[in-house]
N, C-alpha and C positions, 0 to 999 in steps of 0.2 A: 734176711727178714721178709715180710710182705709188709710194706706200711702204704696207710692211708691218711693222704694229707686234708686239712680242712682250712679253707683259707677265707679271711675276711677280703670282699675285694674293692674294699674303699681305697683309691691311690693306688701308684704302682709298686709302691716300696712291696709292702708281704707278696705280690705277683713272683714280682723279681728273685724276692727271695725262695719261692716255693721252685718257682724253672731250676735256680743255684743247687738248691737242695736235692733234688732230685738225680741231677749230674752226678752230683757226689754219690749218694745212694748207687746208682749202676755203675760206675766205676767198681765199683767193691763188691760187684756181686749182688745190692741184694733191690730188690724191686717193687715203686709205687705199687700198686693195683689199682688206686681210683684217685681221682682229686677232685673235692668239693668244694665248690664256691659260691660266697656270698652273695645277692646280690638284691637288688632293688630297681625301683624306675628312674629314677636320678642316676646309678651306676652303670657303668657301660662296659663288660669285657675288651678291653684292649684286645687288636689281634697281635700285637707279636706275644701272649698267652699261648695262642690254642697254637702258633707259629714253634713255641719252642719247648710246650711242655708235649713228655709223650706219654702219658698214663691219659684213662680215660675222662674227661670231665665233666663233671653234671655239677648241676646247679640248683639251688635251695634259696627260698626268700631269706632274707636274713635285713635286721636294721641297722640303717645310717642318719647320716648327722645330718639334721637339716640346714640350710643357712639363712644370713635377716636376708631384709631384703635388698641390697644390695650386690647378693653375689658373692660377699669377702668371707667373712664370719660366723662363726655356729654359733647359732640360736638353739641353748641349752634348753632350753625350756619346750619348745618348737619342736625337737627331737624328741624330747622326752612322752611329749602327749601324742604325737606321733608312731611313738615306738607302742604305746597301751591301747590305741585304737587297733594297729593292726595284730596286738596280740595272739586272739584265735590259727591267722596264718601262722606267727610261727610257731605255735603249739605243734603246726603239722609240720614245720620244718623242723625241729627237733624229734620228732615221731620218725622222721624221714631219715635225719642223721645215724640216729639209734639203729634204725632198719640196716643201712649200709655199713655200718663196722661190723653187724654180724652177718650180713651175706658175701661183704667180700675176707672173709676172712681173714684180717687183717692183724697182723703180730701187733700193730702198735701203733697209736694214731698222732699224729704230726698239726696241734693247732694253730697255726697262726695267726693269733689276737682275733680267734672269730667268738665273740660273746656269744651264740646258743648253745657253743657246744659245753661250755661252763655251766648253762642249764642242762643241756643233754647230761651229760654224766651227774650232775645232782639227781634229775627224776628219774631217769631211766637205771641210773648205776650199772654202767656198761661192763664187761671184766677185761674188756683189753687195755692194756696200761697207756694213757694220753702222754704227753709230751710236750711242751707249749714252746714256743720261736716267737721271739720278739723287742724290739729294743724297749718296748714300755715295764716288763716287769726289773729292767733295773731301778723303775721307781717304787717297788715295793722293797729294797735292798736297801739295808741297815745304813750304810754312805755317803748315799746316794745325794746331792747337793740340788737342792731346788733353788730358784729363783724367786726372787721377791715378788709376789703374785696372790692373786686374790685366791686367801685360804678355801674357802667353800670350795671353786672350780678343782682347787689342787685336791681338798678332801672326795669328789666326784671322779678323777680320775682316776686314782689308788682305788677307792671302789668299783668303778668300770674293771681294772684291770685286774682286781682281787678275783671279780664275779667269771672273767672269761679262762682263766685256769682254775676255777672249782673242778674237785677231781684229779688234777696235773700230782704226776711223781717226778715232774720235774718242771723247773723254769729254766731256760735257759734266753738270758738274758744281753743280746746282742748289745755291745757298748764300744764307744771310742776307741780307747785302753783299758788298760790292761786294771784291772779292780782283784779283791780277794770274795771267794763266794761267800754267799750268805749263809752256812749251811741250815741255820734255824730257818729258816728260810724256805729251805729248799730250793737254790737260785744259785745257778752258776753262770759268771759270765765268762762271756765266751767272745768271739770276734765278729767282725761285722759280716755276712752272708754276702759278698757282690761277688759276680755274674761274673765267668771263664776271659767275655769279652773286655771285659773291663783292665780283668789281670794283663791282659795280653797286648791291652792299649799305647801304642806310643803317644804319648801327649807332646802339642806346640802351642806357643804363646802363639795368640792371632791378636787382631786388633775388635774383633766385634764383641758384645757382653753376650752369652749366654742364659737361659733363664725359663725355668719351669712353674705353672701359676696351678696350684691346684684348682680353684676357683678362677673361673671366666671374667670374675668382675671385676678384676685387678689389671685387666688389661688397657683399660683407659687410665690410669696411675701410669703405663707406659706409654701412651698415647701420648700425655702432656706433657710425658720428661722427652719422650723422640722431638717430639714439634718444636724445643727449646734448644734439643739438642741434635739435631737434622743430620750430623757428619757422622757419628758413632752407628755403627753396622748394629743389628739386636735382632737376633733368632732367638723367638722366645715359644715354647710348646704348651699345650694346653686341650682340654677333654674338650671341646665343641660342636656340639654336635650338629648345629643348622650353617656349619661354613666347608668349604672346602678343604680335601687334607692343608695342604700349601697356601692360606691366606696372606698375600702381599699387597700391605698397604701401599709402600713403596719398596726404590731396593734397598735400603737400608732397614724398614722395618716390618717383618714377614714372623707371621706366627704360624706354627709347624701344629699337625693333628699326633699326639701322643705316638712316637713309633720309635721301639727299644735300640733299632740300625741307627737312624739318624737321629737320636737323643744323641749316644755316642757319639756319635761322629762330628756333632756341636760341640760338646762336651770337650771332644779332648785338645780341640783346635783354638776355645777361646781364650781372652784372655782374662777374665773372672765370670762368674756364676751365679746371679741372681731365685733364689726361690722360697717357694713360701714354707720352707723349713722340716720337712719332710725327712727321715732319717735316711731312707738309703740314697738319694742322692743327695746327702752332704754327705754321705761314705766315699761316693765316685767322685766329687768334685777335692776332699778331700785326697783320695788315693791320687790323682790324678796331677795335684800341684794346683788347683784352682784356689785364684780367695774369689771370699761366698761374700756375699746379702741376702742374713733370714731375715723373711717378713711373717712372722707365724700367723697362724689365721685361728687358732686354738689352745688348750691351756698344755694339752701336748707337744705340739709345735713350738711354746715358748717353753717349756721345760730342753727340748732338742736344741733348742738355740743358744742356751745361754748352756747348756754344754760342751756343744761345738766352739763356741766363743772364747767362754776360760780356757783350750788348749790352742786357742792363735789362732786357729782355723778362717778366722770371719766375724762381720759387725753384725749387729742386730737392729733391726728398724721397725719402725708400725706403716711406714709405705716403702712406695719402691722405688728410694732416694739413690738412683743409680750411678752419683754424682760422688753419692758417699763411696760405692763399692771403688771405682776409680780414681778417689784419692788412696782408699785403702788399698788395694794391689799395686801401689807405687812401691809400700814398704815391707809385705807381707813375705816372709820365707816358707815354705812347705814343710811339713814336721816326716821328716824320714821314718822316724820310728811306727809309724801306723803302716807303713806299707808292710816291715815286716808282723805286726801283727794279723794284717787281712789274711795273711799268705798263711796264719797258721791254722785258720780255721777250718780246715776238712779235718783235719787230725783231732780240732778239738773238739766237733759236733761228730763225727763218727765213731768218737770212742765216748762218746755219754747216753747215745744211742743203743749204740750198741751192750753195754753197760746195763742198761733200763732194760731191753728183750732179757739179759742171761740172769739179772737177779728174776723177772718174774718169771721166768719158762721155771728155774732153778725150783720158786717156789711152790709151784701147781706141778713139780715133776709128780709120779704113783707112788706110793709108797714103794719100796722090796720088799718082795714075798720072801717066807724062808719055806724050806720043807720039811713036813712032821711035825 
């Protein structure tokens, strides 16, 4: 198969998933012909992505969420207004996506939750089958349990998710646990896509706390906690473009620019992990047996945190209360079955992608001709 990846570039989760799936496909003789990544002024493509992806990478302008004044929470109304003002730009991006689908001669498009792909399939109707991958498609599953949250935000989240997968023939919902497929909604529940380095990693229990800040505004909370507990080592990763690669406040508080190798090294050796509840890093911590503190910054992450907490993986808070994380770590017990679930991902995903390609090819075979 020749496959085109289209990736939403916000955060690190979709990017690492794309790297992992490309490696799986290459091991089985398939080719990723090109990777299109959505970008914006506030979104920077991490260096680890370009180092690890093997297919040619091209970029296009894509919508992204706008933050509140404090740089912590997503401002929904600002995000929508910004998207409307940039509409001509995004229409050009959709035309570009459609052109790349044709010019790469791809047999299959894999969409990692990029909104403009759904609209491209709505407006241009490409004939190449589209498969969507992301944990967000679990939010459309009939059996998914939601937290008690703002019902309008939940409605918007589900609407946004439906828009990303317009025209898709399959939706692969990455999940913390096994669930039945939702056949009516064309949702298949599959294991998380964790990179090979995580699967091969040997975890140790250190004495420092590790963390990831999707929005750098949370660094002030971490600093304040550190002032009260200066004896506890803290290593936090962020994507802040106006500081050096390693920003050392003192010997026990260090902020690192996001880097896949260093991130995993600190994850494997930490005592516990604090995060803004992105699906990918939560899964990595669960796989390595690390207790979690999850601080959601938007409704999607609220759902992630609620779902992960229901498995016993961690606790949820509205701030980086690292004292609560230390308390939780005293009684935490890793979920062994999660590791087996994750290790079945390669077989599950390849089976679905190959089946989808086969069905599409069979439907478009030329009719046989007969003599006479």
